Biopython code that builds the backbone (N, CA, C, O; Angstrom):
import numpy as np
from Bio.PDB.StructureBuilder import StructureBuilder

atoms = [
    (1, "MET", "N", (0.778, -1.125, -0.034)),
    (1, "MET", "CA", (-0.329, -0.051, 0.122)),
    (1, "MET", "C", (0.999, 1.254, 0.306)),
    (1, "MET", "O", (1.881, 1.279, 1.165)),
    (2, "ALA", "N", (0.726, 2.357, -0.933)),
    (2, "ALA", "CA", (1.266, 3.212, -0.980)),
    (2, "ALA", "C", (0.376, 4.571, -0.495)),
    (2, "ALA", "O", (-0.808, 4.796, -0.748)),
    (3, "LYS", "N", (1.331, 5.414, 0.290)),
    (3, "LYS", "CA", (0.801, 6.458, 0.870)),
    (3, "LYS", "C", (0.865, 7.802, -0.024)),
    (3, "LYS", "O", (1.887, 8.030, -0.672)),
    (4, "PHE", "N", (-0.278, 8.728, -0.056)),
    (4, "PHE", "CA", (0.084, 10.090, -0.639)),
    (4, "PHE", "C", (-0.678, 11.154, 0.013)),
    (4, "PHE", "O", (-1.488, 10.948, 0.918)),
    (5, "GLY", "N", (-0.337, 12.510, -0.569)),
    (5, "GLY", "CA", (-1.335, 13.320, 0.485)),
    (5, "GLY", "C", (-0.640, 14.674, -0.274)),
    (5, "GLY", "O", (0.104, 14.942, -1.217)),
    (6, "LEU", "N", (-1.449, 15.364, 0.857)),
    (6, "LEU", "CA", (-1.677, 17.049, 0.008)),
    (6, "LEU", "C", (-1.132, 17.717, 1.170)),
    (6, "LEU", "O", (-1.590, 17.423, 2.274)),
    (7, "PHE", "N", (0.156, 18.921, 1.020)),
    (7, "PHE", "CA", (0.629, 19.582, 1.677)),
    (7, "PHE", "C", (0.111, 20.964, 1.661)),
    (7, "PHE", "O", (-0.132, 21.321, 0.508)),
    (8, "GLY", "N", (-0.107, 21.741, 2.434)),
    (8, "GLY", "CA", (-0.568, 23.097, 2.047)),
    (8, "GLY", "C", (-0.739, 23.822, 3.765)),
    (8, "GLY", "O", (-0.542, 23.329, 4.876)),
    (9, "SER", "N", (-1.190, 25.183, 3.321)),
    (9, "SER", "CA", (-1.494, 25.903, 4.591)),
    (9, "SER", "C", (-2.610, 26.881, 4.388)),
    (9, "SER", "O", (-2.292, 27.479, 3.360)),
    (10, "PRO", "N", (-3.697, 27.342, 4.801)),
    (10, "PRO", "CA", (-4.705, 26.062, 4.993)),
    (10, "PRO", "C", (-4.872, 25.093, 3.889)),
    (10, "PRO", "O", (-4.521, 25.170, 2.711)),
    (11, "ILE", "N", (-5.643, 23.931, 4.705)),
    (11, "ILE", "CA", (-5.988, 22.688, 3.540)),
    (11, "ILE", "C", (-7.365, 21.985, 3.882)),
    (11, "ILE", "O", (-7.952, 21.224, 3.112)),
    (12, "SER", "N", (-7.719, 22.280, 4.915)),
    (12, "SER", "CA", (-9.063, 21.559, 5.530)),
    (12, "SER", "C", (-9.956, 21.148, 4.490)),
    (12, "SER", "O", (-10.484, 20.069, 4.223)),
    (13, "HIS", "N", (-9.991, 22.436, 3.901)),
    (13, "HIS", "CA", (-11.221, 22.519, 2.915)),
    (13, "HIS", "C", (-10.925, 21.924, 1.577)),
    (13, "HIS", "O", (-11.508, 22.199, 0.528)),
    (14, "SER", "N", (-9.947, 21.076, 1.744)),
    (14, "SER", "CA", (-9.706, 20.563, 0.180)),
    (14, "SER", "C", (-10.377, 19.371, -0.235)),
    (14, "SER", "O", (-10.739, 18.379, 0.398)),
    (15, "LYS", "N", (-10.489, 19.797, -1.838)),
    (15, "LYS", "CA", (-11.172, 18.258, -2.348)),
    (15, "LYS", "C", (-10.504, 17.250, -2.874)),
    (15, "LYS", "O", (-11.020, 16.397, -3.596)),
    (16, "SER", "N", (-9.131, 17.292, -2.493)),
    (16, "SER", "CA", (-7.936, 16.124, -2.964)),
    (16, "SER", "C", (-8.688, 14.951, -2.569)),
    (16, "SER", "O", (-9.117, 14.091, -3.338)),
    (17, "PRO", "N", (-8.817, 14.983, -1.286)),
    (17, "PRO", "CA", (-9.057, 13.156, -0.852)),
    (17, "PRO", "C", (-10.053, 12.774, -1.733)),
    (17, "PRO", "O", (-9.662, 11.869, -2.471)),
    (18, "ALA", "N", (-11.316, 13.161, -1.955)),
    (18, "ALA", "CA", (-12.339, 12.772, -2.371)),
    (18, "ALA", "C", (-12.029, 12.834, -4.159)),
    (18, "ALA", "O", (-12.828, 12.295, -4.925)),
    (19, "LEU", "N", (-11.202, 13.312, -4.501)),
    (19, "LEU", "CA", (-11.041, 13.278, -5.833)),
    (19, "LEU", "C", (-10.120, 12.019, -6.073)),
    (19, "LEU", "O", (-10.202, 11.367, -7.114)),
    (20, "PHE", "N", (-9.293, 11.731, -5.119)),
    (20, "PHE", "CA", (-8.108, 10.515, -5.372)),
    (20, "PHE", "C", (-9.097, 9.686, -5.119)),
    (20, "PHE", "O", (-9.203, 8.979, -6.121)),
    (21, "SER", "N", (-9.961, 9.352, -4.253)),
    (21, "SER", "CA", (-11.178, 8.428, -3.414)),
    (21, "SER", "C", (-11.948, 8.356, -5.122)),
    (21, "SER", "O", (-11.762, 7.205, -5.515)),
    (22, "ALA", "N", (-12.389, 8.826, -5.746)),
    (22, "ALA", "CA", (-13.205, 9.010, -6.940)),
    (22, "ALA", "C", (-11.985, 8.188, -8.088)),
    (22, "ALA", "O", (-12.394, 7.239, -8.757)),
    (23, "GLY", "N", (-10.895, 8.529, -8.187)),
    (23, "GLY", "CA", (-9.915, 7.969, -9.177)),
    (23, "GLY", "C", (-9.164, 6.733, -8.901)),
    (23, "GLY", "O", (-8.681, 5.931, -9.701)),
    (24, "TYR", "N", (-9.158, 6.732, -7.357)),
    (24, "TYR", "CA", (-8.635, 5.317, -7.121)),
    (24, "TYR", "C", (-9.434, 4.509, -6.159)),
    (24, "TYR", "O", (-8.852, 3.792, -5.344)),
    (25, "GLY", "N", (-10.828, 4.587, -6.206)),
    (25, "GLY", "CA", (-11.692, 4.333, -5.032)),
    (25, "GLY", "C", (-11.362, 2.609, -4.670)),
    (25, "GLY", "O", (-11.611, 2.151, -3.555)),
    (26, "ASP", "N", (-10.837, 1.858, -5.669)),
    (26, "ASP", "CA", (-10.857, 0.317, -5.346)),
    (26, "ASP", "C", (-9.188, 0.091, -5.269)),
    (26, "ASP", "O", (-8.733, -1.005, -5.596)),
    (27, "SER", "N", (-8.133, 1.372, -4.743)),
    (27, "SER", "CA", (-7.390, 0.832, -4.489)),
    (27, "SER", "C", (-6.806, 0.591, -3.100)),
    (27, "SER", "O", (-7.529, 1.026, -2.204)),
    (28, "LEU", "N", (-5.655, -0.006, -2.693)),
    (28, "LEU", "CA", (-5.138, -0.001, -1.275)),
    (28, "LEU", "C", (-4.261, 1.133, -1.045)),
    (28, "LEU", "O", (-3.636, 1.296, 0.003)),
    (29, "HIS", "N", (-4.226, 1.938, -2.076)),
    (29, "HIS", "CA", (-3.613, 3.219, -1.616)),
    (29, "HIS", "C", (-4.126, 4.374, -1.178)),
    (29, "HIS", "O", (-5.171, 4.703, -1.741)),
    (30, "THR", "N", (-3.528, 5.429, 0.038)),
    (30, "THR", "CA", (-4.212, 6.335, 0.740)),
    (30, "THR", "C", (-4.413, 7.402, 0.430)),
    (30, "THR", "O", (-3.924, 7.336, -0.698)),
    (31, "TYR", "N", (-4.868, 8.718, 0.547)),
    (31, "TYR", "CA", (-4.170, 9.789, 0.639)),
    (31, "TYR", "C", (-5.187, 10.793, 1.828)),
    (31, "TYR", "O", (-6.350, 10.858, 2.228)),
    (32, "SER", "N", (-3.780, 11.504, 2.042)),
    (32, "SER", "CA", (-4.248, 12.033, 3.656)),
    (32, "SER", "C", (-3.918, 13.785, 3.423)),
    (32, "SER", "O", (-2.934, 14.166, 2.789)),
    (33, "LEU", "N", (-4.667, 14.492, 3.894)),
    (33, "LEU", "CA", (-4.177, 16.201, 4.321)),
    (33, "LEU", "C", (-3.023, 15.965, 5.322)),
    (33, "LEU", "O", (-2.983, 15.028, 6.120)),
    (34, "PHE", "N", (-1.960, 17.066, 5.161)),
    (34, "PHE", "CA", (-0.850, 17.587, 5.690)),
    (34, "PHE", "C", (-0.839, 18.652, 5.893)),
    (34, "PHE", "O", (-0.542, 19.501, 5.052)),
    (35, "GLU", "N", (-1.170, 18.889, 7.100)),
    (35, "GLU", "CA", (-1.161, 20.731, 7.139)),
    (35, "GLU", "C", (0.034, 21.379, 7.871)),
    (35, "GLU", "O", (-0.307, 21.688, 9.013)),
    (36, "THR", "N", (1.126, 21.643, 7.642)),
    (36, "THR", "CA", (1.990, 22.254, 8.073)),
    (36, "THR", "C", (2.180, 23.423, 8.029)),
    (36, "THR", "O", (1.580, 23.908, 7.070)),
    (37, "ALA", "N", (2.929, 24.412, 8.809)),
    (37, "ALA", "CA", (2.927, 26.107, 8.993)),
    (37, "ALA", "C", (3.849, 26.069, 8.283)),
    (37, "ALA", "O", (4.144, 27.245, 8.501)),
    (38, "THR", "N", (4.670, 25.725, 7.535)),
    (38, "THR", "CA", (5.765, 26.349, 6.448)),
    (38, "THR", "C", (6.011, 24.797, 5.553)),
    (38, "THR", "O", (5.799, 23.603, 5.766)),
    (39, "ALA", "N", (6.572, 25.628, 4.476)),
    (39, "ALA", "CA", (7.546, 24.377, 3.469)),
    (39, "ALA", "C", (8.169, 23.772, 4.003)),
    (39, "ALA", "O", (7.971, 22.557, 4.018)),
    (40, "ASP", "N", (9.206, 24.347, 4.686)),
    (40, "ASP", "CA", (10.283, 23.391, 5.469)),
    (40, "ASP", "C", (9.832, 22.230, 5.965)),
    (40, "ASP", "O", (10.392, 21.135, 5.905)),
    (41, "GLU", "N", (8.439, 22.594, 6.632)),
    (41, "GLU", "CA", (7.923, 21.407, 7.677)),
    (41, "GLU", "C", (7.567, 20.251, 6.959)),
    (41, "GLU", "O", (7.665, 19.091, 7.358)),
    (42, "ALA", "N", (7.084, 20.703, 5.710)),
    (42, "ALA", "CA", (6.443, 19.635, 4.954)),
    (42, "ALA", "C", (7.422, 19.136, 4.140)),
    (42, "ALA", "O", (7.152, 17.980, 3.816)),
    (43, "ILE", "N", (8.375, 19.508, 3.711)),
    (43, "ILE", "CA", (9.656, 18.714, 2.967)),
    (43, "ILE", "C", (10.032, 17.978, 4.134)),
    (43, "ILE", "O", (10.366, 16.851, 3.768)),
    (44, "GLU", "N", (10.146, 18.130, 5.590)),
    (44, "GLU", "CA", (10.798, 17.096, 6.263)),
    (44, "GLU", "C", (9.883, 15.946, 6.630)),
    (44, "GLU", "O", (10.399, 14.881, 6.966)),
    (45, "LEU", "N", (8.671, 16.065, 6.597)),
    (45, "LEU", "CA", (7.402, 15.318, 7.186)),
    (45, "LEU", "C", (7.515, 14.421, 5.612)),
    (45, "LEU", "O", (7.891, 13.250, 5.558)),
    (46, "PHE", "N", (7.294, 14.868, 4.952)),
    (46, "PHE", "CA", (7.837, 14.501, 3.085)),
    (46, "PHE", "C", (9.008, 12.941, 3.172)),
    (46, "PHE", "O", (8.915, 11.723, 3.025)),
    (47, "ARG", "N", (10.055, 13.968, 3.501)),
    (47, "ARG", "CA", (11.846, 13.149, 3.323)),
    (47, "ARG", "C", (11.080, 11.842, 4.432)),
    (47, "ARG", "O", (10.954, 10.698, 3.994)),
    (48, "SER", "N", (10.614, 12.208, 5.882)),
    (48, "SER", "CA", (11.076, 11.194, 7.043)),
    (48, "SER", "C", (10.074, 10.483, 7.036)),
    (48, "SER", "O", (10.202, 9.558, 7.838)),
    (49, "SER", "N", (8.773, 10.473, 6.306)),
    (49, "SER", "CA", (7.608, 9.433, 6.331)),
    (49, "SER", "C", (7.519, 8.470, 5.061)),
    (49, "SER", "O", (8.286, 8.524, 4.100)),
    (50, "ASP", "N", (6.543, 7.650, 5.204)),
    (50, "ASP", "CA", (6.575, 6.801, 3.960)),
    (50, "ASP", "C", (5.897, 7.004, 3.048)),
    (50, "ASP", "O", (5.613, 6.195, 2.165)),
    (51, "ILE", "N", (5.437, 8.463, 3.169)),
    (51, "ILE", "CA", (4.715, 9.531, 1.845)),
    (51, "ILE", "C", (5.545, 9.234, 0.412)),
    (51, "ILE", "O", (6.601, 9.816, 0.162)),
    (52, "LEU", "N", (4.947, 8.276, -0.476)),
    (52, "LEU", "CA", (5.791, 7.966, -1.441)),
    (52, "LEU", "C", (5.386, 9.388, -2.690)),
    (52, "LEU", "O", (6.315, 9.704, -3.432)),
    (53, "GLY", "N", (4.357, 9.973, -2.810)),
    (53, "GLY", "CA", (3.956, 11.234, -3.471)),
    (53, "GLY", "C", (3.089, 12.114, -2.553)),
    (53, "GLY", "O", (2.397, 11.756, -1.599)),
    (54, "ALA", "N", (3.270, 13.281, -3.029)),
    (54, "ALA", "CA", (2.375, 14.509, -2.643)),
    (54, "ALA", "C", (1.639, 15.376, -3.534)),
    (54, "ALA", "O", (1.773, 15.221, -4.748)),
    (55, "ASN", "N", (1.214, 15.874, -3.277)),
    (55, "ASN", "CA", (0.256, 17.566, -4.111)),
    (55, "ASN", "C", (0.856, 18.654, -2.772)),
    (55, "ASN", "O", (1.181, 18.435, -1.606)),
    (56, "VAL", "N", (0.807, 19.733, -3.517)),
    (56, "VAL", "CA", (1.474, 20.617, -2.936)),
    (56, "VAL", "C", (0.720, 21.909, -3.475)),
    (56, "VAL", "O", (0.488, 22.157, -4.658)),
    (57, "THR", "N", (0.370, 22.711, -2.325)),
    (57, "THR", "CA", (-0.802, 23.624, -2.680)),
    (57, "THR", "C", (-0.269, 25.082, -2.266)),
    (57, "THR", "O", (0.663, 25.088, -1.462)),
    (58, "SER", "N", (-0.749, 26.312, -2.721)),
    (58, "SER", "CA", (-0.392, 27.354, -1.907)),
    (58, "SER", "C", (-0.381, 27.432, -0.564)),
    (58, "SER", "O", (-1.406, 26.890, -0.151)),
    (59, "PRO", "N", (0.417, 27.927, 0.506)),
    (59, "PRO", "CA", (1.790, 28.964, -0.030)),
    (59, "PRO", "C", (3.118, 28.257, -0.243)),
    (59, "PRO", "O", (4.212, 28.715, 0.086)),
    (60, "PHE", "N", (2.835, 26.762, -0.997)),
    (60, "PHE", "CA", (4.387, 26.229, -0.736)),
    (60, "PHE", "C", (4.802, 25.777, -2.240)),
    (60, "PHE", "O", (5.855, 25.151, -2.356)),
    (61, "LYS", "N", (4.053, 26.053, -3.366)),
    (61, "LYS", "CA", (4.365, 25.712, -4.551)),
    (61, "LYS", "C", (5.858, 26.467, -4.869)),
    (61, "LYS", "O", (6.591, 25.753, -5.553)),
    (62, "ASP", "N", (6.311, 27.499, -4.575)),
    (62, "ASP", "CA", (7.392, 28.035, -4.947)),
    (62, "ASP", "C", (8.520, 27.708, -3.816)),
    (62, "ASP", "O", (9.674, 27.679, -4.241)),
    (63, "LYS", "N", (8.350, 27.491, -2.600)),
    (63, "LYS", "CA", (9.465, 27.529, -1.819)),
    (63, "LYS", "C", (9.796, 25.859, -2.005)),
    (63, "LYS", "O", (11.019, 25.773, -2.110)),
    (64, "VAL", "N", (9.134, 24.413, -2.091)),
    (64, "VAL", "CA", (9.560, 23.315, -2.134)),
    (64, "VAL", "C", (10.558, 23.040, -3.207)),
    (64, "VAL", "O", (11.314, 22.069, -3.227)),
    (65, "MET", "N", (10.481, 24.103, -4.204)),
    (65, "MET", "CA", (11.581, 23.880, -5.178)),
    (65, "MET", "C", (12.843, 23.692, -4.663)),
    (65, "MET", "O", (13.628, 22.895, -5.178)),
    (66, "GLU", "N", (13.158, 24.475, -3.515)),
    (66, "GLU", "CA", (14.582, 24.528, -3.038)),
    (66, "GLU", "C", (15.022, 22.938, -2.321)),
    (66, "GLU", "O", (16.056, 22.644, -1.721)),
    (67, "TYR", "N", (14.366, 22.470, -2.495)),
    (67, "TYR", "CA", (14.273, 20.932, -1.851)),
    (67, "TYR", "C", (14.345, 19.852, -3.285)),
    (67, "TYR", "O", (14.938, 18.798, -3.059)),
    (68, "VAL", "N", (13.876, 20.003, -4.510)),
    (68, "VAL", "CA", (13.574, 19.300, -5.395)),
    (68, "VAL", "C", (15.207, 18.877, -5.921)),
    (68, "VAL", "O", (15.962, 19.848, -5.966)),
    (69, "THR", "N", (15.729, 17.725, -6.262)),
    (69, "THR", "CA", (16.799, 17.350, -6.805)),
    (69, "THR", "C", (16.238, 16.945, -8.304)),
    (69, "THR", "O", (17.252, 16.558, -8.884)),
    (70, "LEU", "N", (15.410, 16.867, -8.988)),
    (70, "LEU", "CA", (14.825, 15.993, -10.348)),
    (70, "LEU", "C", (13.829, 17.057, -10.693)),
    (70, "LEU", "O", (12.678, 16.682, -10.917)),
    (71, "PRO", "N", (14.013, 17.882, -10.741)),
    (71, "PRO", "CA", (12.610, 19.049, -11.533)),
    (71, "PRO", "C", (12.423, 18.684, -12.825)),
    (71, "PRO", "O", (13.384, 18.819, -13.583)),
    (72, "ASP", "N", (11.072, 18.109, -13.389)),
    (72, "ASP", "CA", (10.889, 18.137, -14.533)),
    (72, "ASP", "C", (10.965, 19.755, -15.650)),
    (72, "ASP", "O", (11.611, 20.682, -15.159)),
    (73, "ARG", "N", (10.461, 19.940, -16.742)),
    (73, "ARG", "CA", (11.359, 21.136, -17.688)),
    (73, "ARG", "C", (9.913, 22.078, -17.284)),
    (73, "ARG", "O", (10.106, 23.244, -17.626)),
    (74, "ILE", "N", (8.854, 21.928, -16.802)),
    (74, "ILE", "CA", (8.092, 23.063, -16.664)),
    (74, "ILE", "C", (8.105, 23.410, -14.988)),
    (74, "ILE", "O", (7.778, 24.567, -14.723)),
    (75, "SER", "N", (8.381, 22.702, -14.058)),
    (75, "SER", "CA", (8.035, 23.057, -12.532)),
    (75, "SER", "C", (9.749, 23.742, -12.559)),
    (75, "SER", "O", (10.224, 24.325, -11.584)),
    (76, "SER", "N", (10.345, 23.571, -13.592)),
    (76, "SER", "CA", (12.115, 24.277, -13.359)),
    (76, "SER", "C", (11.649, 25.528, -14.048)),
    (76, "SER", "O", (11.528, 26.582, -13.423)),
    (77, "LEU", "N", (11.456, 25.450, -14.982)),
    (77, "LEU", "CA", (11.021, 26.914, -15.826)),
    (77, "LEU", "C", (9.997, 28.012, -15.156)),
    (77, "LEU", "O", (9.916, 29.227, -15.331)),
    (78, "LEU", "N", (9.340, 27.226, -14.424)),
    (78, "LEU", "CA", (8.239, 28.281, -13.758)),
    (78, "LEU", "C", (8.855, 28.278, -12.270)),
    (78, "LEU", "O", (8.607, 29.345, -11.708)),
    (79, "GLY", "N", (9.602, 27.362, -11.460)),
    (79, "GLY", "CA", (10.079, 27.678, -10.357)),
    (79, "GLY", "C", (8.970, 27.249, -9.322)),
    (79, "GLY", "O", (8.936, 27.601, -8.143)),
    (80, "SER", "N", (8.051, 26.413, -9.976)),
    (80, "SER", "CA", (6.957, 26.099, -9.219)),
    (80, "SER", "C", (6.431, 24.714, -9.017)),
    (80, "SER", "O", (6.867, 24.073, -9.972)),
    (81, "ALA", "N", (5.741, 23.958, -8.287)),
    (81, "ALA", "CA", (5.404, 22.545, -8.098)),
    (81, "ALA", "C", (4.367, 22.583, -7.371)),
    (81, "ALA", "O", (4.180, 23.174, -6.307)),
    (82, "ASN", "N", (3.399, 21.654, -8.238)),
    (82, "ASN", "CA", (2.262, 21.171, -7.476)),
    (82, "ASN", "C", (2.233, 19.466, -7.165)),
    (82, "ASN", "O", (1.345, 18.742, -6.714)),
    (83, "VAL", "N", (3.584, 19.199, -7.610)),
    (83, "VAL", "CA", (3.408, 17.426, -7.585)),
    (83, "VAL", "C", (5.096, 17.084, -6.999)),
    (83, "VAL", "O", (6.144, 17.490, -7.501)),
    (84, "LEU", "N", (4.945, 16.358, -5.990)),
    (84, "LEU", "CA", (6.326, 15.993, -5.096)),
    (84, "LEU", "C", (6.323, 14.320, -5.514)),
    (84, "LEU", "O", (5.227, 13.760, -5.473)),
    (85, "ILE", "N", (7.409, 13.595, -5.876)),
    (85, "ILE", "CA", (7.544, 12.328, -5.759)),
    (85, "ILE", "C", (8.811, 11.687, -5.519)),
    (85, "ILE", "O", (9.792, 11.811, -6.253)),
    (86, "LYS", "N", (8.759, 11.005, -4.479)),
    (86, "LYS", "CA", (10.065, 10.327, -4.233)),
    (86, "LYS", "C", (10.742, 9.284, -5.089)),
    (86, "LYS", "O", (10.137, 8.307, -5.530)),
    (87, "ASP", "N", (12.100, 9.543, -5.321)),
    (87, "ASP", "CA", (13.084, 8.543, -6.270)),
    (87, "ASP", "C", (14.048, 8.047, -5.537)),
    (87, "ASP", "O", (14.759, 8.808, -4.881)),
    (88, "TYR", "N", (14.218, 6.834, -5.523)),
    (88, "TYR", "CA", (15.205, 6.235, -4.929)),
    (88, "TYR", "C", (15.996, 5.419, -6.084)),
    (88, "TYR", "O", (16.684, 4.488, -5.665)),
    (89, "SER", "N", (15.989, 5.657, -7.569)),
    (89, "SER", "CA", (16.583, 4.982, -8.465)),
    (89, "SER", "C", (17.906, 5.128, -8.914)),
    (89, "SER", "O", (18.598, 4.352, -9.574)),
    (90, "GLY", "N", (18.190, 6.411, -8.385)),
    (90, "GLY", "CA", (19.825, 6.344, -8.723)),
    (90, "GLY", "C", (20.728, 5.334, -8.112)),
    (90, "GLY", "O", (20.315, 4.598, -7.217)),
    (91, "ALA", "N", (22.020, 5.267, -8.588)),
    (91, "ALA", "CA", (22.929, 4.188, -8.075)),
    (91, "ALA", "C", (23.299, 4.425, -6.758)),
    (91, "ALA", "O", (23.920, 3.609, -6.077)),
    (92, "ASP", "N", (22.896, 5.634, -6.339)),
    (92, "ASP", "CA", (23.842, 5.441, -5.063)),
    (92, "ASP", "C", (22.596, 5.039, -3.928)),
    (92, "ASP", "O", (22.776, 4.619, -2.785)),
    (93, "GLY", "N", (21.296, 5.300, -4.605)),
    (93, "GLY", "CA", (20.493, 4.887, -3.680)),
    (93, "GLY", "C", (19.578, 5.789, -2.691)),
    (93, "GLY", "O", (18.820, 5.361, -1.821)),
    (94, "LYS", "N", (19.827, 7.124, -3.030)),
    (94, "LYS", "CA", (19.671, 8.159, -1.829)),
    (94, "LYS", "C", (18.186, 8.656, -2.538)),
    (94, "LYS", "O", (17.880, 8.741, -3.727)),
    (95, "LEU", "N", (17.523, 8.901, -1.494)),
    (95, "LEU", "CA", (16.363, 9.891, -1.774)),
    (95, "LEU", "C", (16.693, 11.218, -3.166)),
    (95, "LEU", "O", (17.675, 11.954, -3.265)),
    (96, "LYS", "N", (15.943, 11.163, -3.726)),
    (96, "LYS", "CA", (15.957, 12.271, -4.711)),
    (96, "LYS", "C", (14.175, 12.762, -4.528)),
    (96, "LYS", "O", (13.183, 12.080, -4.270)),
    (97, "ILE", "N", (14.317, 14.001, -4.750)),
    (97, "ILE", "CA", (12.520, 14.317, -5.025)),
    (97, "ILE", "C", (12.578, 15.194, -6.545)),
    (97, "ILE", "O", (13.174, 16.165, -7.012)),
    (98, "ARG", "N", (11.426, 14.052, -7.028)),
    (98, "ARG", "CA", (11.001, 14.711, -8.331)),
    (98, "ARG", "C", (10.050, 15.867, -8.361)),
    (98, "ARG", "O", (9.204, 15.874, -7.467)),
    (99, "SER", "N", (10.039, 16.709, -9.107)),
    (99, "SER", "CA", (8.772, 17.685, -9.205)),
    (99, "SER", "C", (8.206, 17.878, -10.696)),
    (99, "SER", "O", (8.990, 17.939, -11.643)),
    (100, "TYR", "N", (6.884, 17.966, -10.860)),
    (100, "TYR", "CA", (6.090, 18.379, -11.794)),
    (100, "TYR", "C", (5.169, 19.366, -11.388)),
    (100, "TYR", "O", (4.847, 19.406, -10.201)),
    (101, "ASN", "N", (4.654, 20.240, -12.272)),
    (101, "ASN", "CA", (3.677, 21.126, -12.308)),
    (101, "ASN", "C", (2.387, 21.104, -13.048)),
    (101, "ASN", "O", (2.004, 21.937, -13.869)),
    (102, "THR", "N", (1.813, 20.109, -12.670)),
    (102, "THR", "CA", (0.264, 20.331, -13.593)),
    (102, "THR", "C", (-0.438, 21.267, -13.495)),
    (102, "THR", "O", (-1.440, 21.054, -14.178)),
    (103, "ASP", "N", (-0.483, 22.235, -13.008)),
    (103, "ASP", "CA", (-1.142, 23.563, -13.486)),
    (103, "ASP", "C", (-0.868, 24.223, -14.318)),
    (103, "ASP", "O", (-1.741, 24.999, -14.705)),
    (104, "TYR", "N", (0.450, 24.238, -14.986)),
    (104, "TYR", "CA", (0.595, 24.384, -16.352)),
    (104, "TYR", "C", (-0.330, 23.853, -17.332)),
    (104, "TYR", "O", (-1.115, 24.486, -18.039)),
    (105, "TYR", "N", (-0.104, 22.429, -17.270)),
    (105, "TYR", "CA", (-1.002, 22.082, -18.364)),
    (105, "TYR", "C", (-2.553, 22.029, -18.418)),
    (105, "TYR", "O", (-3.252, 22.010, -19.431)),
    (106, "GLY", "N", (-2.981, 22.008, -17.005)),
    (106, "GLY", "CA", (-4.453, 22.330, -16.885)),
    (106, "GLY", "C", (-5.076, 23.611, -17.604)),
    (106, "GLY", "O", (-6.039, 23.703, -18.365)),
    (107, "VAL", "N", (-4.076, 24.695, -17.034)),
    (107, "VAL", "CA", (-4.692, 25.834, -17.804)),
    (107, "VAL", "C", (-4.311, 25.995, -19.113)),
    (107, "VAL", "O", (-5.164, 26.581, -19.780)),
    (108, "LYS", "N", (-3.007, 25.572, -19.896)),
    (108, "LYS", "CA", (-2.690, 25.571, -21.047)),
    (108, "LYS", "C", (-3.816, 24.640, -21.937)),
    (108, "LYS", "O", (-4.116, 25.082, -23.046)),
    (109, "ASN", "N", (-4.457, 23.346, -21.475)),
    (109, "ASN", "CA", (-5.422, 22.568, -22.257)),
    (109, "ASN", "C", (-6.698, 23.593, -22.120)),
    (109, "ASN", "O", (-7.396, 23.845, -23.102)),
    (110, "THR", "N", (-6.909, 24.075, -21.032)),
    (110, "THR", "CA", (-8.231, 24.617, -21.097)),
    (110, "THR", "C", (-8.710, 25.574, -21.871)),
    (110, "THR", "O", (-9.812, 25.658, -22.411)),
    (111, "ILE", "N", (-7.357, 26.644, -21.894)),
    (111, "ILE", "CA", (-7.162, 27.587, -22.456)),
    (111, "ILE", "C", (-7.329, 27.208, -23.934)),
    (111, "ILE", "O", (-8.023, 27.936, -24.644)),
    (112, "GLY", "N", (-6.601, 25.862, -24.562)),
    (112, "GLY", "CA", (-6.346, 25.719, -25.801)),
    (112, "GLY", "C", (-7.713, 24.846, -26.303)),
    (112, "GLY", "O", (-7.714, 24.561, -27.500)),
    (113, "GLU", "N", (-8.845, 24.405, -25.521)),
    (113, "GLU", "CA", (-10.205, 23.988, -25.821)),
    (113, "GLU", "C", (-11.172, 25.078, -26.042)),
    (113, "GLU", "O", (-11.962, 25.070, -26.986)),
    (114, "PHE", "N", (-11.100, 26.032, -25.144)),
    (114, "PHE", "CA", (-12.030, 27.358, -25.291)),
    (114, "PHE", "C", (-11.218, 28.221, -26.505)),
    (114, "PHE", "O", (-11.842, 28.980, -27.246)),
    (115, "LEU", "N", (-10.278, 28.091, -26.580)),
    (115, "LEU", "CA", (-9.791, 28.722, -28.332)),
    (115, "LEU", "C", (-10.182, 28.060, -29.466)),
    (115, "LEU", "O", (-10.565, 28.725, -30.428)),
    (116, "SER", "N", (-10.145, 26.605, -29.528)),
    (116, "SER", "CA", (-10.362, 26.108, -30.726)),
    (116, "SER", "C", (-12.064, 25.849, -30.715)),
    (116, "SER", "O", (-12.602, 25.315, -31.686)),
    (117, "LYS", "N", (-12.603, 26.148, -29.893)),
    (117, "LYS", "CA", (-14.434, 26.168, -30.109)),
    (117, "LYS", "C", (-14.891, 27.688, -30.143)),
    (117, "LYS", "O", (-16.011, 28.121, -29.871)),
    (118, "SER", "N", (-13.676, 28.456, -30.570)),
    (118, "SER", "CA", (-14.330, 29.951, -30.980)),
    (118, "SER", "C", (-14.193, 30.163, -32.241)),
    (118, "SER", "O", (-14.609, 31.208, -32.740)),
]
sb = StructureBuilder()
sb.init_structure("model")
sb.init_model(0)
sb.init_chain("A")
sb.init_seg("    ")
for serial, (resi, resn, name, xyz) in enumerate(atoms, 1):
    if name == "N":
        sb.init_residue(resn, " ", resi, " ")
    sb.init_atom(name, np.array(xyz, "f"), 0.0, 1.0, " ", f" {name:<3s}", serial, name[0])
structure = sb.get_structure()
């Protein structure tokens, strides 16, 4: 069973657990909310826990990039990430953190669909 979650503050209103459940309802994986006071605390919790991947919300999206070792092209260009994934695949076996920014694709695709209908 893999653990996933959301980091941010405040997040008690988040619909992310419901979205995860709708998408992966038959899964043994879990998705939890992790409200922390700072991005630094969020990253420390992420690194020290068995959480394999996490969504990141405001106000931490920019700050978490300081801890990312393997950014994708978009999160690197934007200096902002909303998805973090643990990666132990290197020859050294040490934890690396991958980042992605799926917000970019959501905005780009939505505007593209709107413009194609105009």
